[in-house]
mmCIF file of the N, C-alpha and C atoms, coordinates in Angstrom:
data_MODEL
# 
_entry.id   MODEL 
# 
loop_
_atom_site.group_PDB 
_atom_site.id 
_atom_site.type_symbol 
_atom_site.label_atom_id 
_atom_site.label_alt_id 
_atom_site.label_comp_id 
_atom_site.label_asym_id 
_atom_site.label_entity_id 
_atom_site.label_seq_id 
_atom_site.pdbx_PDB_ins_code 
_atom_site.Cartn_x 
_atom_site.Cartn_y 
_atom_site.Cartn_z 
_atom_site.occupancy 
_atom_site.B_iso_or_equiv 
_atom_site.pdbx_formal_charge 
_atom_site.auth_seq_id 
_atom_site.auth_comp_id 
_atom_site.auth_asym_id 
_atom_site.auth_atom_id 
_atom_site.pdbx_PDB_model_num 
ATOM 1   N N  . MET A 1 1  ? 10.692  7.636   12.171 1.00 0.00 ? 1  MET A N  1 
ATOM 2   C CA . MET A 1 1  ? 9.566   7.862   11.284 1.00 0.00 ? 1  MET A CA 1 
ATOM 3   C C  . MET A 1 1  ? 8.736   6.589   11.196 1.00 0.00 ? 1  MET A C  1 
ATOM 4   N N  . CYS A 1 2  ? 7.509   6.748   10.768 1.00 0.00 ? 2  CYS A N  1 
ATOM 5   C CA . CYS A 1 2  ? 6.591   5.621   10.718 1.00 0.00 ? 2  CYS A CA 1 
ATOM 6   C C  . CYS A 1 2  ? 6.081   5.368   9.307  1.00 0.00 ? 2  CYS A C  1 
ATOM 7   N N  . GLU A 1 3  ? 6.933   5.504   8.330  1.00 0.00 ? 3  GLU A N  1 
ATOM 8   C CA . GLU A 1 3  ? 6.511   5.258   6.964  1.00 0.00 ? 3  GLU A CA 1 
ATOM 9   C C  . GLU A 1 3  ? 6.285   3.769   6.763  1.00 0.00 ? 3  GLU A C  1 
ATOM 10  N N  . LEU A 1 4  ? 5.452   3.478   5.806  1.00 0.00 ? 4  LEU A N  1 
ATOM 11  C CA . LEU A 1 4  ? 5.066   2.099   5.530  1.00 0.00 ? 4  LEU A CA 1 
ATOM 12  C C  . LEU A 1 4  ? 5.496   1.680   4.141  1.00 0.00 ? 4  LEU A C  1 
ATOM 13  N N  . THR A 1 5  ? 5.609   0.383   3.962  1.00 0.00 ? 5  THR A N  1 
ATOM 14  C CA . THR A 1 5  ? 5.798   -0.198  2.643  1.00 0.00 ? 5  THR A CA 1 
ATOM 15  C C  . THR A 1 5  ? 4.524   -0.937  2.302  1.00 0.00 ? 5  THR A C  1 
ATOM 16  N N  . VAL A 1 6  ? 4.010   -0.708  1.099  1.00 0.00 ? 6  VAL A N  1 
ATOM 17  C CA . VAL A 1 6  ? 2.781   -1.365  0.644  1.00 0.00 ? 6  VAL A CA 1 
ATOM 18  C C  . VAL A 1 6  ? 3.171   -2.490  -0.293 1.00 0.00 ? 6  VAL A C  1 
ATOM 19  N N  . TYR A 1 7  ? 2.625   -3.683  -0.010 1.00 0.00 ? 7  TYR A N  1 
ATOM 20  C CA . TYR A 1 7  ? 2.902   -4.883  -0.789 1.00 0.00 ? 7  TYR A CA 1 
ATOM 21  C C  . TYR A 1 7  ? 1.629   -5.384  -1.441 1.00 0.00 ? 7  TYR A C  1 
ATOM 22  N N  . LEU A 1 8  ? 1.745   -5.884  -2.657 1.00 0.00 ? 8  LEU A N  1 
ATOM 23  C CA . LEU A 1 8  ? 0.654   -6.560  -3.340 1.00 0.00 ? 8  LEU A CA 1 
ATOM 24  C C  . LEU A 1 8  ? 0.823   -8.050  -3.102 1.00 0.00 ? 8  LEU A C  1 
ATOM 25  N N  . LEU A 1 9  ? -0.204  -8.691  -2.541 1.00 0.00 ? 9  LEU A N  1 
ATOM 26  C CA . LEU A 1 9  ? -0.203  -10.137 -2.356 1.00 0.00 ? 9  LEU A CA 1 
ATOM 27  C C  . LEU A 1 9  ? -0.831  -10.773 -3.588 1.00 0.00 ? 9  LEU A C  1 
ATOM 28  N N  . GLU A 1 10 ? -0.057  -11.633 -4.263 1.00 0.00 ? 10 GLU A N  1 
ATOM 29  C CA . GLU A 1 10 ? -0.553  -12.256 -5.484 1.00 0.00 ? 10 GLU A CA 1 
ATOM 30  C C  . GLU A 1 10 ? 0.073   -13.638 -5.621 1.00 0.00 ? 10 GLU A C  1 
ATOM 31  N N  . ASP A 1 11 ? -0.771  -14.648 -5.677 1.00 0.00 ? 11 ASP A N  1 
ATOM 32  C CA . ASP A 1 11 ? -0.313  -16.032 -5.830 1.00 0.00 ? 11 ASP A CA 1 
ATOM 33  C C  . ASP A 1 11 ? 0.718   -16.411 -4.772 1.00 0.00 ? 11 ASP A C  1 
ATOM 34  N N  . GLY A 1 12 ? 0.501   -15.980 -3.531 1.00 0.00 ? 12 GLY A N  1 
ATOM 35  C CA . GLY A 1 12 ? 1.398   -16.311 -2.433 1.00 0.00 ? 12 GLY A CA 1 
ATOM 36  C C  . GLY A 1 12 ? 2.700   -15.526 -2.414 1.00 0.00 ? 12 GLY A C  1 
ATOM 37  N N  . ARG A 1 13 ? 2.845   -14.557 -3.309 1.00 0.00 ? 13 ARG A N  1 
ATOM 38  C CA . ARG A 1 13 ? 4.052   -13.736 -3.378 1.00 0.00 ? 13 ARG A CA 1 
ATOM 39  C C  . ARG A 1 13 ? 3.759   -12.335 -2.885 1.00 0.00 ? 13 ARG A C  1 
ATOM 40  N N  . GLU A 1 14 ? 4.787   -11.675 -2.377 1.00 0.00 ? 14 GLU A N  1 
ATOM 41  C CA . GLU A 1 14 ? 4.690   -10.279 -1.953 1.00 0.00 ? 14 GLU A CA 1 
ATOM 42  C C  . GLU A 1 14 ? 5.490   -9.429  -2.928 1.00 0.00 ? 14 GLU A C  1 
ATOM 43  N N  . GLU A 1 15 ? 4.817   -8.479  -3.574 1.00 0.00 ? 15 GLU A N  1 
ATOM 44  C CA . GLU A 1 15 ? 5.486   -7.560  -4.502 1.00 0.00 ? 15 GLU A CA 1 
ATOM 45  C C  . GLU A 1 15 ? 5.385   -6.149  -3.935 1.00 0.00 ? 15 GLU A C  1 
ATOM 46  N N  . VAL A 1 16 ? 6.512   -5.470  -3.821 1.00 0.00 ? 16 VAL A N  1 
ATOM 47  C CA . VAL A 1 16 ? 6.510   -4.101  -3.290 1.00 0.00 ? 16 VAL A CA 1 
ATOM 48  C C  . VAL A 1 16 ? 5.844   -3.184  -4.320 1.00 0.00 ? 16 VAL A C  1 
ATOM 49  N N  . LEU A 1 17 ? 4.799   -2.486  -3.866 1.00 0.00 ? 17 LEU A N  1 
ATOM 50  C CA . LEU A 1 17 ? 4.141   -1.493  -4.717 1.00 0.00 ? 17 LEU A CA 1 
ATOM 51  C C  . LEU A 1 17 ? 4.736   -0.113  -4.519 1.00 0.00 ? 17 LEU A C  1 
ATOM 52  N N  . MET A 1 18 ? 5.012   0.220   -3.245 1.00 0.00 ? 18 MET A N  1 
ATOM 53  C CA . MET A 1 18 ? 5.533   1.553   -2.956 1.00 0.00 ? 18 MET A CA 1 
ATOM 54  C C  . MET A 1 18 ? 6.154   1.550   -1.564 1.00 0.00 ? 18 MET A C  1 
ATOM 55  N N  . GLU A 1 19 ? 7.273   2.257   -1.436 1.00 0.00 ? 19 GLU A N  1 
ATOM 56  C CA . GLU A 1 19 ? 7.940   2.399   -0.145 1.00 0.00 ? 19 GLU A CA 1 
ATOM 57  C C  . GLU A 1 19 ? 7.760   3.812   0.385  1.00 0.00 ? 19 GLU A C  1 
ATOM 58  N N  . ASP A 1 20 ? 8.020   3.983   1.667  1.00 0.00 ? 20 ASP A N  1 
ATOM 59  C CA . ASP A 1 20 ? 7.929   5.286   2.342  1.00 0.00 ? 20 ASP A CA 1 
ATOM 60  C C  . ASP A 1 20 ? 6.555   5.927   2.194  1.00 0.00 ? 20 ASP A C  1 
ATOM 61  N N  . VAL A 1 21 ? 5.522   5.106   2.274  1.00 0.00 ? 21 VAL A N  1 
ATOM 62  C CA . VAL A 1 21 ? 4.144   5.598   2.144  1.00 0.00 ? 21 VAL A CA 1 
ATOM 63  C C  . VAL A 1 21 ? 3.745   6.310   3.433  1.00 0.00 ? 21 VAL A C  1 
ATOM 64  N N  . ALA A 1 22 ? 3.264   7.517   3.270  1.00 0.00 ? 22 ALA A N  1 
ATOM 65  C CA . ALA A 1 22 ? 2.842   8.319   4.416  1.00 0.00 ? 22 ALA A CA 1 
ATOM 66  C C  . ALA A 1 22 ? 1.323   8.424   4.505  1.00 0.00 ? 22 ALA A C  1 
ATOM 67  N N  . ASN A 1 23 ? 0.630   8.165   3.372  1.00 0.00 ? 23 ASN A N  1 
ATOM 68  C CA . ASN A 1 23 ? -0.825  8.325   3.349  1.00 0.00 ? 23 ASN A CA 1 
ATOM 69  C C  . ASN A 1 23 ? -1.443  7.342   2.356  1.00 0.00 ? 23 ASN A C  1 
ATOM 70  N N  . ILE A 1 24 ? -2.562  6.750   2.761  1.00 0.00 ? 24 ILE A N  1 
ATOM 71  C CA . ILE A 1 24 ? -3.354  5.887   1.874  1.00 0.00 ? 24 ILE A CA 1 
ATOM 72  C C  . ILE A 1 24 ? -4.780  6.407   1.914  1.00 0.00 ? 24 ILE A C  1 
ATOM 73  N N  . THR A 1 25 ? -5.301  6.753   0.738  1.00 0.00 ? 25 THR A N  1 
ATOM 74  C CA . THR A 1 25 ? -6.653  7.295   0.645  1.00 0.00 ? 25 THR A CA 1 
ATOM 75  C C  . THR A 1 25 ? -7.495  6.404   -0.256 1.00 0.00 ? 25 THR A C  1 
ATOM 76  N N  . PRO A 1 26 ? -8.624  5.876   0.261  1.00 0.00 ? 26 PRO A N  1 
ATOM 77  C CA . PRO A 1 26 ? -9.516  5.104   -0.607 1.00 0.00 ? 26 PRO A CA 1 
ATOM 78  C C  . PRO A 1 26 ? -10.191 6.036   -1.605 1.00 0.00 ? 26 PRO A C  1 
ATOM 79  N N  . ASP A 1 27 ? -10.343 5.563   -2.831 1.00 0.00 ? 27 ASP A N  1 
ATOM 80  C CA . ASP A 1 27 ? -11.009 6.328   -3.893 1.00 0.00 ? 27 ASP A CA 1 
ATOM 81  C C  . ASP A 1 27 ? -11.852 5.346   -4.698 1.00 0.00 ? 27 ASP A C  1 
ATOM 82  N N  . GLY A 1 28 ? -13.063 5.110   -4.221 1.00 0.00 ? 28 GLY A N  1 
ATOM 83  C CA . GLY A 1 28 ? -13.917 4.108   -4.870 1.00 0.00 ? 28 GLY A CA 1 
ATOM 84  C C  . GLY A 1 28 ? -13.305 2.733   -4.698 1.00 0.00 ? 28 GLY A C  1 
ATOM 85  N N  . ASP A 1 29 ? -13.029 2.056   -5.809 1.00 0.00 ? 29 ASP A N  1 
ATOM 86  C CA . ASP A 1 29 ? -12.433 0.725   -5.785 1.00 0.00 ? 29 ASP A CA 1 
ATOM 87  C C  . ASP A 1 29 ? -10.905 0.778   -5.875 1.00 0.00 ? 29 ASP A C  1 
ATOM 88  N N  . ARG A 1 30 ? -10.337 1.958   -5.692 1.00 0.00 ? 30 ARG A N  1 
ATOM 89  C CA . ARG A 1 30 ? -8.891  2.128   -5.804 1.00 0.00 ? 30 ARG A CA 1 
ATOM 90  C C  . ARG A 1 30 ? -8.315  2.679   -4.511 1.00 0.00 ? 30 ARG A C  1 
ATOM 91  N N  . LEU A 1 31 ? -7.002  2.598   -4.403 1.00 0.00 ? 31 LEU A N  1 
ATOM 92  C CA . LEU A 1 31 ? -6.281  3.212   -3.290 1.00 0.00 ? 31 LEU A CA 1 
ATOM 93  C C  . LEU A 1 31 ? -5.281  4.198   -3.863 1.00 0.00 ? 31 LEU A C  1 
ATOM 94  N N  . VAL A 1 32 ? -5.213  5.372   -3.256 1.00 0.00 ? 32 VAL A N  1 
ATOM 95  C CA . VAL A 1 32 ? -4.220  6.369   -3.649 1.00 0.00 ? 32 VAL A CA 1 
ATOM 96  C C  . VAL A 1 32 ? -3.127  6.335   -2.590 1.00 0.00 ? 32 VAL A C  1 
ATOM 97  N N  . LEU A 1 33 ? -1.927  5.929   -3.016 1.00 0.00 ? 33 LEU A N  1 
ATOM 98  C CA . LEU A 1 33 ? -0.771  5.850   -2.127 1.00 0.00 ? 33 LEU A CA 1 
ATOM 99  C C  . LEU A 1 33 ? 0.081   7.101   -2.333 1.00 0.00 ? 33 LEU A C  1 
ATOM 100 N N  . THR A 1 34 ? 0.459   7.750   -1.250 1.00 0.00 ? 34 THR A N  1 
ATOM 101 C CA . THR A 1 34 ? 1.277   8.957   -1.336 1.00 0.00 ? 34 THR A CA 1 
ATOM 102 C C  . THR A 1 34 ? 2.494   8.789   -0.446 1.00 0.00 ? 34 THR A C  1 
ATOM 103 N N  . ASP A 1 35 ? 3.685   9.067   -1.023 1.00 0.00 ? 35 ASP A N  1 
ATOM 104 C CA . ASP A 1 35 ? 4.910   8.923   -0.240 1.00 0.00 ? 35 ASP A CA 1 
ATOM 105 C C  . ASP A 1 35 ? 5.300   10.246  0.410  1.00 0.00 ? 35 ASP A C  1 
ATOM 106 N N  . LEU A 1 36 ? 6.446   10.241  1.083  1.00 0.00 ? 36 LEU A N  1 
ATOM 107 C CA . LEU A 1 36 ? 6.907   11.420  1.823  1.00 0.00 ? 36 LEU A CA 1 
ATOM 108 C C  . LEU A 1 36 ? 7.147   12.635  0.944  1.00 0.00 ? 36 LEU A C  1 
ATOM 109 N N  . LEU A 1 37 ? 7.490   12.402  -0.312 1.00 0.00 ? 37 LEU A N  1 
ATOM 110 C CA . LEU A 1 37 ? 7.791   13.509  -1.221 1.00 0.00 ? 37 LEU A CA 1 
ATOM 111 C C  . LEU A 1 37 ? 6.567   13.959  -2.017 1.00 0.00 ? 37 LEU A C  1 
ATOM 112 N N  . GLY A 1 38 ? 5.406   13.362  -1.731 1.00 0.00 ? 38 GLY A N  1 
ATOM 113 C CA . GLY A 1 38 ? 4.179   13.746  -2.415 1.00 0.00 ? 38 GLY A CA 1 
ATOM 114 C C  . GLY A 1 38 ? 3.914   12.979  -3.699 1.00 0.00 ? 38 GLY A C  1 
ATOM 115 N N  . GLN A 1 39 ? 4.802   12.049  -4.061 1.00 0.00 ? 39 GLN A N  1 
ATOM 116 C CA . GLN A 1 39 ? 4.564   11.215  -5.236 1.00 0.00 ? 39 GLN A CA 1 
ATOM 117 C C  . GLN A 1 39 ? 3.372   10.312  -4.968 1.00 0.00 ? 39 GLN A C  1 
ATOM 118 N N  . GLN A 1 40 ? 2.509   10.153  -5.962 1.00 0.00 ? 40 GLN A N  1 
ATOM 119 C CA . GLN A 1 40 ? 1.323   9.328   -5.789 1.00 0.00 ? 40 GLN A CA 1 
ATOM 120 C C  . GLN A 1 40 ? 1.319   8.164   -6.758 1.00 0.00 ? 40 GLN A C  1 
ATOM 121 N N  . LYS A 1 41 ? 0.699   7.079   -6.285 1.00 0.00 ? 41 LYS A N  1 
ATOM 122 C CA . LYS A 1 41 ? 0.463   5.916   -7.130 1.00 0.00 ? 41 LYS A CA 1 
ATOM 123 C C  . LYS A 1 41 ? -0.969  5.488   -6.855 1.00 0.00 ? 41 LYS A C  1 
ATOM 124 N N  . ILE A 1 42 ? -1.746  5.286   -7.915 1.00 0.00 ? 42 ILE A N  1 
ATOM 125 C CA . ILE A 1 42 ? -3.126  4.832   -7.790 1.00 0.00 ? 42 ILE A CA 1 
ATOM 126 C C  . ILE A 1 42 ? -3.171  3.371   -8.201 1.00 0.00 ? 42 ILE A C  1 
ATOM 127 N N  . VAL A 1 43 ? -3.707  2.526   -7.322 1.00 0.00 ? 43 VAL A N  1 
ATOM 128 C CA . VAL A 1 43 ? -3.745  1.090   -7.587 1.00 0.00 ? 43 VAL A CA 1 
ATOM 129 C C  . VAL A 1 43 ? -5.170  0.569   -7.453 1.00 0.00 ? 43 VAL A C  1 
ATOM 130 N N  . ASP A 1 44 ? -5.519  -0.349  -8.339 1.00 0.00 ? 44 ASP A N  1 
ATOM 131 C CA . ASP A 1 44 ? -6.803  -1.053  -8.236 1.00 0.00 ? 44 ASP A CA 1 
ATOM 132 C C  . ASP A 1 44 ? -6.603  -2.197  -7.256 1.00 0.00 ? 44 ASP A C  1 
ATOM 133 N N  . ALA A 1 45 ? -6.876  -1.934  -6.000 1.00 0.00 ? 45 ALA A N  1 
ATOM 134 C CA . ALA A 1 45 ? -6.611  -2.921  -4.956 1.00 0.00 ? 45 ALA A CA 1 
ATOM 135 C C  . ALA A 1 45 ? -7.475  -2.615  -3.745 1.00 0.00 ? 45 ALA A C  1 
ATOM 136 N N  . ARG A 1 46 ? -7.503  -3.585  -2.841 1.00 0.00 ? 46 ARG A N  1 
ATOM 137 C CA . ARG A 1 46 ? -8.211  -3.385  -1.574 1.00 0.00 ? 46 ARG A CA 1 
ATOM 138 C C  . ARG A 1 46 ? -7.301  -3.839  -0.452 1.00 0.00 ? 46 ARG A C  1 
ATOM 139 N N  . LEU A 1 47 ? -7.497  -3.271  0.714  1.00 0.00 ? 47 LEU A N  1 
ATOM 140 C CA . LEU A 1 47 ? -6.676  -3.620  1.869  1.00 0.00 ? 47 LEU A CA 1 
ATOM 141 C C  . LEU A 1 47 ? -6.917  -5.068  2.271  1.00 0.00 ? 47 LEU A C  1 
ATOM 142 N N  . LYS A 1 48 ? -5.853  -5.767  2.581  1.00 0.00 ? 48 LYS A N  1 
ATOM 143 C CA . LYS A 1 48 ? -5.934  -7.161  3.019  1.00 0.00 ? 48 LYS A CA 1 
ATOM 144 C C  . LYS A 1 48 ? -5.507  -7.287  4.472  1.00 0.00 ? 48 LYS A C  1 
ATOM 145 N N  . GLU A 1 49 ? -4.347  -6.695  4.810  1.00 0.00 ? 49 GLU A N  1 
ATOM 146 C CA . GLU A 1 49 ? -3.805  -6.859  6.158  1.00 0.00 ? 49 GLU A CA 1 
ATOM 147 C C  . GLU A 1 49 ? -2.874  -5.697  6.492  1.00 0.00 ? 49 GLU A C  1 
ATOM 148 N N  . LEU A 1 50 ? -2.920  -5.269  7.745  1.00 0.00 ? 50 LEU A N  1 
ATOM 149 C CA . LEU A 1 50 ? -2.032  -4.218  8.246  1.00 0.00 ? 50 LEU A CA 1 
ATOM 150 C C  . LEU A 1 50 ? -1.124  -4.825  9.305  1.00 0.00 ? 50 LEU A C  1 
ATOM 151 N N  . LYS A 1 51 ? 0.175   -4.659  9.148  1.00 0.00 ? 51 LYS A N  1 
ATOM 152 C CA . LYS A 1 51 ? 1.141   -5.090  10.158 1.00 0.00 ? 51 LYS A CA 1 
ATOM 153 C C  . LYS A 1 51 ? 1.930   -3.846  10.565 1.00 0.00 ? 51 LYS A C  1 
ATOM 154 N N  . LEU A 1 52 ? 1.340   -3.069  11.431 1.00 0.00 ? 52 LEU A N  1 
ATOM 155 C CA . LEU A 1 52 ? 1.891   -1.764  11.760 1.00 0.00 ? 52 LEU A CA 1 
ATOM 156 C C  . LEU A 1 52 ? 3.217   -1.845  12.508 1.00 0.00 ? 52 LEU A C  1 
ATOM 157 N N  . LEU A 1 53 ? 3.404   -2.847  13.344 1.00 0.00 ? 53 LEU A N  1 
ATOM 158 C CA . LEU A 1 53 ? 4.677   -2.975  14.040 1.00 0.00 ? 53 LEU A CA 1 
ATOM 159 C C  . LEU A 1 53 ? 5.808   -3.304  13.076 1.00 0.00 ? 53 LEU A C  1 
ATOM 160 N N  . GLU A 1 54 ? 5.479   -3.920  11.942 1.00 0.00 ? 54 GLU A N  1 
ATOM 161 C CA . GLU A 1 54 ? 6.466   -4.249  10.924 1.00 0.00 ? 54 GLU A CA 1 
ATOM 162 C C  . GLU A 1 54 ? 6.506   -3.191  9.818  1.00 0.00 ? 54 GLU A C  1 
ATOM 163 N N  . HIS A 1 55 ? 5.650   -2.171  9.913  1.00 0.00 ? 55 HIS A N  1 
ATOM 164 C CA . HIS A 1 55 ? 5.553   -1.093  8.925  1.00 0.00 ? 55 HIS A CA 1 
ATOM 165 C C  . HIS A 1 55 ? 5.182   -1.630  7.552  1.00 0.00 ? 55 HIS A C  1 
ATOM 166 N N  . LYS A 1 56 ? 4.252   -2.604  7.519  1.00 0.00 ? 56 LYS A N  1 
ATOM 167 C CA . LYS A 1 56 ? 3.828   -3.226  6.265  1.00 0.00 ? 56 LYS A CA 1 
ATOM 168 C C  . LYS A 1 56 ? 2.316   -3.154  6.109  1.00 0.00 ? 56 LYS A C  1 
ATOM 169 N N  . ILE A 1 57 ? 1.887   -2.890  4.886  1.00 0.00 ? 57 ILE A N  1 
ATOM 170 C CA . ILE A 1 57 ? 0.467   -2.974  4.538  1.00 0.00 ? 57 ILE A CA 1 
ATOM 171 C C  . ILE A 1 57 ? 0.376   -3.883  3.321  1.00 0.00 ? 57 ILE A C  1 
ATOM 172 N N  . PHE A 1 58 ? -0.553  -4.832  3.386  1.00 0.00 ? 58 PHE A N  1 
ATOM 173 C CA . PHE A 1 58 ? -0.749  -5.761  2.286  1.00 0.00 ? 58 PHE A CA 1 
ATOM 174 C C  . PHE A 1 58 ? -2.078  -5.469  1.618  1.00 0.00 ? 58 PHE A C  1 
ATOM 175 N N  . VAL A 1 59 ? -2.050  -5.452  0.299  1.00 0.00 ? 59 VAL A N  1 
ATOM 176 C CA . VAL A 1 59 ? -3.260  -5.249  -0.503 1.00 0.00 ? 59 VAL A CA 1 
ATOM 177 C C  . VAL A 1 59 ? -3.387  -6.402  -1.496 1.00 0.00 ? 59 VAL A C  1 
ATOM 178 N N  . THR A 1 60 ? -4.609  -6.594  -1.975 1.00 0.00 ? 60 THR A N  1 
ATOM 179 C CA . THR A 1 60 ? -4.849  -7.600  -3.010 1.00 0.00 ? 60 THR A CA 1 
ATOM 180 C C  . THR A 1 60 ? -5.501  -6.917  -4.188 1.00 0.00 ? 60 THR A C  1 
ATOM 181 N N  . GLY A 1 61 ? -5.214  -7.415  -5.371 1.00 0.00 ? 61 GLY A N  1 
ATOM 182 C CA . GLY A 1 61 ? -5.858  -6.899  -6.572 1.00 0.00 ? 61 GLY A CA 1 
ATOM 183 C C  . GLY A 1 61 ? -7.283  -7.381  -6.654 1.00 0.00 ? 61 GLY A C  1 
ATOM 184 N N  . LYS A 1 62 ? -7.958  -6.884  -7.629 1.00 0.00 ? 62 LYS A N  1 
ATOM 185 C CA . LYS A 1 62 ? -9.373  -7.252  -7.773 1.00 0.00 ? 62 LYS A CA 1 
ATOM 186 C C  . LYS A 1 62 ? -9.521  -8.531  -8.544 1.00 0.00 ? 62 LYS A C  1 
# 
């Protein structure tokens, strides 16, 4: 499977926001993260970096 883990980059630290993310949908200034089971998390963040070979997505807060 190719699920991703989304991390928040803050003050040089990586904080896990959500694991097993299957879909990321932009919604204005927010991102809607959806996992394999359909659970959603809405975060005020923007994409910073994608590391697809490592299955990681990094976002930053506003």
